[in-house]
C-alpha positions in Angstrom: 25.5 -110.1 -136.2 24.8 -107.3 -138.6 24.1 -107.9 -142.3 27.2 -106.0 -143.2 29.4 -108.3 -141.1 27.7 -111.4 -142.4 28.5 -110.5 -146.0 32.2 -111.1 -145.3 31.5 -114.7 -146.0 29.3 -114.1 -149.1 30.5 -115.4 -152.4 31.4 -111.9 -153.7 33.8 -111.3 -150.8 35.5 -114.6 -150.4 38.7 -113.9 -152.4 39.0 -110.5 -150.6 38.6 -112.1 -147.2 41.2 -114.8 -147.9 43.7 -112.1 -149.1 43.0 -110.0 -146.0 43.7 -113.0 -143.7 47.0 -113.7 -145.5 48.0 -110.0 -145.3 47.2 -109.9 -141.6 49.2 -113.0 -140.8 52.1 -111.6 -142.7 51.8 -108.3 -140.9 51.8 -110.2 -137.5 54.8 -112.1 -138.7 52.9 -115.3 -137.9 54.2 -116.8 -141.2 57.0 -115.9 -143.6 56.3 -114.9 -147.2 58.3 -117.8 -148.6 56.4 -120.4 -146.4 53.1 -118.8 -147.3 53.9 -119.0 -151.0 54.7 -122.7 -150.7 51.5 -123.3 -148.8 49.4 -121.4 -151.4 50.8 -123.6 -154.1 49.9 -126.7 -152.2 46.4 -125.3 -151.5 45.9 -124.7 -155.2 47.0 -128.3 -156.0 45.0 -130.0 -153.3 41.9 -127.7 -153.3 42.2 -126.9 -149.5 41.2 -123.7 -147.9 44.1 -121.7 -146.7 43.0 -121.7 -143.0 42.8 -125.5 -143.1 46.3 -125.8 -144.7 47.9 -123.4 -142.3 46.5 -125.3 -139.3 47.3 -128.8 -140.6 50.8 -127.8 -141.6 51.5 -126.5 -138.1 52.8 -123.3 -139.5 50.4 -121.1 -137.6 48.5 -121.9 -134.4 44.8 -122.5 -134.8 43.9 -119.9 -132.3 45.9 -117.3 -134.1 44.2 -118.1 -137.4 40.7 -118.0 -135.9 41.3 -114.8 -134.0 42.7 -113.1 -137.1 39.6 -114.1 -139.1 37.4 -113.0 -136.2 39.0 -109.5 -136.1 38.6 -109.1 -139.8 35.0 -110.3 -140.0 33.6 -109.6 -136.5 32.6 -113.2 -136.4 32.2 -114.5 -132.8 34.8 -116.7 -131.3 34.0 -119.1 -128.5 36.7 -121.4 -127.0 34.3 -122.6 -124.3 31.6 -124.0 -126.5 29.0 -126.0 -124.5 26.3 -128.6 -125.1 23.6 -126.2 -124.0 24.2 -124.1 -127.2 23.8 -127.0 -129.6 20.8 -127.0 -132.1 19.8 -130.7 -132.0 17.0 -130.2 -134.5 19.5 -129.1 -137.2 21.8 -132.0 -136.3 18.9 -134.3 -137.3 18.5 -132.4 -140.6 22.2 -132.9 -141.5 22.9 -136.4 -140.0 25.5 -137.2 -137.4 28.0 -138.7 -139.9 28.1 -135.6 -142.1 28.6 -133.4 -139.0 31.4 -135.6 -137.7 33.1 -135.8 -141.1 33.2 -132.0 -141.4 33.8 -131.3 -137.7 31.0 -128.7 -137.5 28.4 -128.0 -134.9 25.0 -126.4 -135.5 24.2 -123.9 -132.8 20.9 -122.4 -131.5 20.3 -119.3 -133.6 17.8 -116.4 -133.7 16.1 -115.4 -136.9 16.4 -117.3 -140.2 20.3 -117.5 -140.2 21.8 -120.8 -139.0 24.9 -120.4 -136.8 27.5 -123.1 -137.4 30.6 -123.6 -135.1 33.6 -124.4 -137.3 37.4 -124.2 -137.0 37.7 -123.7 -140.8 35.5 -120.7 -141.7 37.3 -120.3 -145.1 36.2 -123.8 -146.2 33.5 -122.2 -148.4 32.5 -125.4 -150.1 31.2 -126.8 -146.8 29.4 -123.6 -146.0 27.7 -123.6 -149.4 26.6 -127.3 -149.0 25.2 -126.5 -145.6 23.3 -123.5 -146.9 21.8 -125.6 -149.7 21.0 -128.6 -147.5 19.3 -126.4 -144.8 17.7 -124.0 -147.3 18.6 -121.0 -145.1 21.6 -118.6 -144.7 24.6 -120.0 -142.8 26.9 -117.9 -140.6 30.2 -119.3 -139.2 31.0 -119.0 -135.5 34.6 -119.6 -134.8 35.7 -122.3 -132.3 38.7 -124.5 -131.7 38.5 -127.9 -133.6 39.3 -129.9 -130.5 36.5 -128.2 -128.5 34.0 -128.9 -131.3 35.0 -132.6 -131.3 34.6 -132.7 -127.5 31.1 -131.2 -127.6 30.2 -133.5 -130.6 31.2 -136.5 -128.5 28.9 -135.5 -125.7 26.0 -134.9 -128.1 26.1 -137.6 -130.7 25.9 -141.4 -130.2 29.1 -143.3 -130.2 30.3 -144.5 -133.6 31.2 -148.1 -134.4 34.8 -147.3 -135.5 37.3 -150.1 -135.1 38.4 -150.3 -131.4 42.0 -150.8 -132.2 42.3 -147.4 -133.8 43.5 -145.3 -130.9 44.3 -141.5 -131.2 47.9 -142.5 -131.6 47.2 -144.9 -134.4 45.1 -142.3 -136.1 47.9 -139.8 -135.8 50.3 -142.3 -137.3 48.1 -142.7 -140.4 47.9 -138.9 -140.8 51.7 -138.7 -140.5 52.1 -141.5 -143.1 49.7 -139.7 -145.5 51.7 -136.5 -145.3 55.2 -138.0 -145.9 57.0 -136.3 -148.8 57.5 -139.5 -150.9 53.8 -140.4 -150.6 52.7 -136.8 -151.6 55.1 -136.8 -154.5 54.2 -140.2 -155.8 50.4 -139.5 -155.7 51.0 -136.2 -157.5 53.0 -138.0 -160.2 50.3 -140.6 -160.7 47.5 -138.0 -160.9 49.5 -135.9 -163.4 50.4 -138.9 -165.6 46.7 -140.0 -165.7 45.5 -136.6 -166.7 48.2 -136.3 -169.4 47.1 -139.7 -170.8 43.4 -138.6 -170.7 42.5 -141.5 -168.4 38.9 -141.5 -167.2 39.7 -143.4 -164.0 42.6 -144.3 -161.7 42.4 -147.6 -159.8 44.5 -148.3 -156.7 44.2 -151.9 -155.5 45.6 -153.5 -152.4 46.9 -156.9 -153.3 48.9 -159.6 -151.6 51.9 -158.4 -153.4 51.3 -154.7 -152.6 49.7 -151.7 -154.3 48.6 -152.2 -157.9 47.9 -149.0 -159.9 46.0 -149.0 -163.2 44.5 -146.3 -165.5 41.3 -146.7 -167.6 42.0 -145.2 -171.0 39.5 -145.5 -173.8 37.5 -148.0 -171.7 40.5 -150.3 -171.2 42.6 -150.8 -168.1 46.4 -150.4 -168.5 49.3 -150.3 -166.0 51.3 -147.1 -166.1 55.1 -146.9 -166.0 55.9 -145.9 -162.4 59.4 -145.4 -161.0 58.5 -145.5 -157.3 56.7 -148.0 -155.1 54.6 -146.8 -152.1 52.7 -148.9 -149.6 49.0 -149.2 -150.3 48.0 -147.9 -146.8 50.1 -144.8 -147.4 48.3 -143.9 -150.7 44.9 -144.8 -149.5 45.4 -142.7 -146.3 46.7 -139.8 -148.5 43.6 -139.9 -150.6 41.3 -140.0 -147.6 43.2 -137.1 -146.1 42.8 -135.0 -149.2 39.1 -135.9 -149.5 38.5 -135.1 -145.8 37.3 -138.7 -145.1 37.9 -140.8 -141.9 41.4 -142.1 -142.2 40.8 -144.7 -139.5 37.7 -146.2 -141.0 38.7 -149.4 -143.0 35.6 -151.5 -142.8 33.0 -149.3 -144.5 32.9 -147.8 -148.1 33.6 -144.1 -148.2 33.1 -141.5 -151.0 34.6 -138.0 -151.4 36.0 -135.5 -153.8 39.4 -133.9 -154.3 39.8 -130.6 -156.2 43.1 -130.7 -158.2 44.9 -128.2 -160.3 46.9 -129.4 -163.3 48.5 -127.2 -166.0 46.6 -124.2 -164.8 43.1 -125.8 -165.1 40.8 -127.1 -162.3 40.1 -130.8 -162.4 37.6 -132.6 -160.1 38.5 -136.0 -158.7 35.7 -138.2 -157.3 37.0 -140.8 -154.9 35.4 -144.1 -154.0 37.0 -146.3 -151.3 35.9 -149.9 -150.7 37.3 -152.6 -148.2 38.7 -155.7 -150.0 40.4 -158.9 -149.0 43.9 -157.5 -148.7 43.1 -153.9 -147.6 41.2 -151.2 -149.5 40.5 -150.4 -153.1 40.3 -146.8 -154.2 39.0 -145.6 -157.6 39.3 -142.0 -158.8 37.0 -140.7 -161.5 38.7 -137.8 -163.3 36.3 -135.1 -164.4 38.2 -132.7 -166.7 35.9 -130.3 -168.4 38.7 -129.0 -170.6 39.1 -132.4 -172.2 35.6 -132.5 -173.7 34.0 -130.3 -176.4 30.3 -129.8 -176.0 29.4 -129.8 -179.7 27.7 -132.5 -181.9 30.4 -132.7 -184.5 33.1 -133.4 -181.9 31.0 -136.2 -180.4 30.5 -137.9 -183.8 26.8 -137.4 -184.6 25.6 -137.2 -188.1 24.1 -133.9 -189.2 20.7 -135.4 -190.0 20.5 -137.0 -186.6 21.5 -133.7 -184.9 18.6 -132.0 -186.7 16.2 -134.7 -185.4 17.5 -134.3 -181.8 17.2 -130.5 -182.0 13.6 -130.9 -183.3 12.8 -133.3 -180.5 14.2 -130.9 -177.9 12.5 -127.8 -179.3 9.3 -128.8 -177.6 8.3 -127.1 -174.4 7.6 -130.3 -172.5 8.3 -134.0 -172.6 10.9 -136.6 -171.6 14.2 -137.1 -173.6 16.4 -140.0 -172.5 19.9 -141.1 -173.3 20.7 -144.7 -172.6 23.8 -146.9 -172.6 26.3 -148.6 -170.3 28.5 -146.8 -167.8 31.2 -144.6 -169.4 29.4 -144.4 -172.8 29.3 -140.6 -172.8 25.6 -140.2 -171.9 26.1 -137.1 -169.6 28.3 -135.4 -172.2 25.6 -135.9 -174.9 23.0 -134.4 -172.6 25.2 -131.4 -171.7 25.8 -130.8 -175.4 22.0 -130.5 -175.8 21.7 -128.4 -172.7 24.5 -126.1 -173.9 22.3 -125.2 -176.9 19.1 -124.9 -174.9 20.7 -122.6 -172.4 19.3 -119.2 -173.2 18.4 -116.2 -171.0 14.7 -116.9 -171.7 14.8 -120.4 -170.0 15.1 -121.4 -166.4 17.3 -124.5 -166.3 18.1 -126.8 -163.4 20.3 -129.9 -163.2 20.4 -132.6 -160.5 23.6 -134.6 -160.7 25.9 -137.0 -158.8 28.5 -135.7 -159.5 28.3 -132.4 -161.3 30.5 -133.1 -164.3 30.4 -129.8 -166.2 29.8 -126.2 -165.1 27.5 -124.2 -167.3 27.0 -120.5 -166.8 23.4 -119.6 -166.4 22.4 -123.1 -165.3 21.3 -123.9 -161.7 23.2 -127.1 -160.8 22.4 -129.2 -157.8 24.8 -131.8 -156.3 23.1 -134.9 -154.8 24.1 -135.5 -151.2 22.4 -138.5 -149.8 24.1 -138.1 -146.4 21.9 -135.1 -145.7 18.8 -136.5 -147.5 19.3 -134.6 -150.8 18.5 -137.4 -153.2 17.5 -137.1 -156.9 13.8 -137.4 -155.9 14.1 -134.8 -153.0 16.0 -132.3 -155.2 13.5 -132.8 -158.0 10.6 -132.2 -155.7 12.1 -128.8 -154.6 13.1 -127.8 -158.1 9.5 -128.2 -159.3 8.6 -125.4 -156.9 11.2 -123.1 -158.6 9.3 -122.7 -161.9 11.8 -124.4 -164.2 11.5 -124.7 -168.0 14.1 -127.5 -168.4 15.4 -130.0 -165.9 18.3 -132.3 -166.4 18.3 -135.4 -164.1 21.7 -137.0 -164.0 20.2 -140.5 -163.8 16.8 -142.1 -163.2 17.7 -144.9 -160.8 14.6 -145.4 -158.7 10.8 -145.6 -158.9 10.2 -142.2 -157.2 12.5 -140.3 -159.4 11.1 -142.0 -162.5 7.5 -141.2 -161.6 8.3 -137.6 -160.7 10.3 -137.1 -163.9 7.4 -138.3 -166.1 4.9 -136.2 -164.2 7.1 -133.1 -164.5 7.4 -133.7 -168.2 3.6 -133.9 -168.4 2.9 -130.5 -166.9 5.0 -128.2 -169.1 8.6 -129.1 -168.4 11.2 -130.5 -170.7 13.1 -133.2 -168.8 16.4 -134.7 -169.9 17.9 -137.8 -168.2 19.8 -141.0 -168.6 18.9 -144.7 -168.0 21.2 -147.7 -167.8 20.0 -149.9 -170.6 21.8 -151.6 -173.4 19.7 -150.1 -176.2 17.2 -147.3 -176.9 14.4 -149.8 -177.4 14.8 -151.0 -173.8 14.1 -147.6 -172.2 10.3 -148.0 -172.2 10.5 -151.4 -170.6 12.9 -150.1 -168.0 10.5 -147.3 -167.0 7.7 -149.9 -166.7 10.0 -152.0 -164.5 10.5 -148.9 -162.3 6.7 -148.7 -161.8 5.7 -145.9 -164.2 2.3 -146.4 -165.8 2.4 -147.2 -169.5 -0.1 -144.4 -170.4 2.2 -141.9 -168.7 5.2 -143.1 -170.5 3.4 -142.9 -173.9 2.2 -139.4 -173.1 5.6 -137.9 -172.2 8.4 -139.9 -173.9 9.5 -137.8 -176.9 12.8 -139.4 -177.8 15.4 -142.0 -176.8 19.0 -142.0 -177.8 20.9 -145.2 -177.2 24.7 -144.9 -177.4 28.0 -146.7 -176.8 31.7 -146.1 -177.4 33.3 -148.8 -179.4 37.1 -149.3 -179.2 38.9 -148.8 -182.5 41.9 -151.0 -183.4 45.3 -149.3 -183.6 46.1 -148.3 -187.2 49.8 -149.2 -186.7 49.5 -152.8 -185.4 45.9 -153.6 -186.5 44.9 -154.5 -183.0 47.9 -156.8 -182.2 49.5 -154.4 -179.7 52.5 -152.1 -180.2 54.5 -149.2 -178.7 52.3 -146.7 -180.4 49.1 -147.9 -178.6 50.8 -148.9 -175.3 50.4 -152.6 -176.1 46.6 -152.3 -175.9 45.8 -152.8 -179.6 43.4 -149.9 -179.4 43.4 -146.4 -180.7 40.6 -144.3 -179.3 36.8 -145.0 -179.4 34.1 -144.2 -181.9 30.5 -143.3 -181.0 27.8 -145.8 -182.0 24.2 -144.8 -181.5 20.5 -145.3 -182.4 17.9 -142.6 -182.2 14.2 -143.1 -181.7 12.1 -140.0 -181.8 8.3 -139.4 -181.4 6.8 -135.9 -181.4 
């Protein structure tokens, strides 16, 4: 395939390609303008690629979509995919679970470009992740989804999915997930949670049915919902949107759901866990628009901001932010990174998940399914000549050791630790196996912080209508700063 043809799938041409596919389908009268407009609205809300949505809605036959894309891009189409064309070495790089989850098939390729069989070539998020994980260009080859599954079944070892889940049962769950009342109810819950600035949504399967709660200002509260929907229906809908295995009920699963609300993009991170009466689902809401990346808005005193800036003005060293989960550690680090982000500096972040998007910063999403851990990403980044590295969390010995050594040789490293105070950071690094002499050489500053609930001014903490019976009215930043430079 020529370079010119390959660029149809490059980042600069994706919007144009999607528009061209839509225009061609309209021209062929494969879909009406009204139907297409409805589907585009759903695609925006659910973050799905238009080819995936057209196919799953049954509006346009899969073969027509693929052939239309093939004609526009000159991408090859192969309905008779065989096991002989499979690249087993690349399968090992990606892991079988990741390949099954995304229904893709690495194919033997010539040159440096990796050929990937897919039935959803406009799913650019998957293509980007593949390119990053494989560290080489990726080129889609179009093939029917059922044929890809058939070849995958002949290539990969059998899974240990529950035997009672037949194709029919799986289809029933998919149908349940797409029922109008389920779709409507979930959209209402998501919208209400975002309006209330909740940080998390909890869906819990109980003996009495589905229990829904929002975490607002660190406290769990039950929202006012007018509808009741079966737990299996909501959990299946969430799995469907996150492209997870709907039939799998015995293992934990994690995924993400892009969501659009009020004209802004919001990232939903999904965690599913089996429980006694079914499954528990928790959604972390990442709304960049709800947070201001400036010191005043966060609640830091001017004198302490000056001290933080002085600490971060050094060209090397380790700066840590500690505190419990949900205490705003990542927001604080990004506020610092926002100031450090200048054209003269090469900056990388390693995160799980990426919570804020900063122009000019190279951000890496951890993906343990393909071996892209914090330590593996850091190892590769050190070969990219960075000035500043933000590590979302130091959680293991290898990452801790590498972070300290990177800080020793001319890099400014920012990261978080889960400790209850700034004074415990050094002890935690020692527990992780970092030598004391290395810690003393690189540790420039530690900021310990927490968010303390403030009592409602109306009811003085007793609970009233104004505070939703919680007795709380927001949270205030409490912090301690230890700097050594």
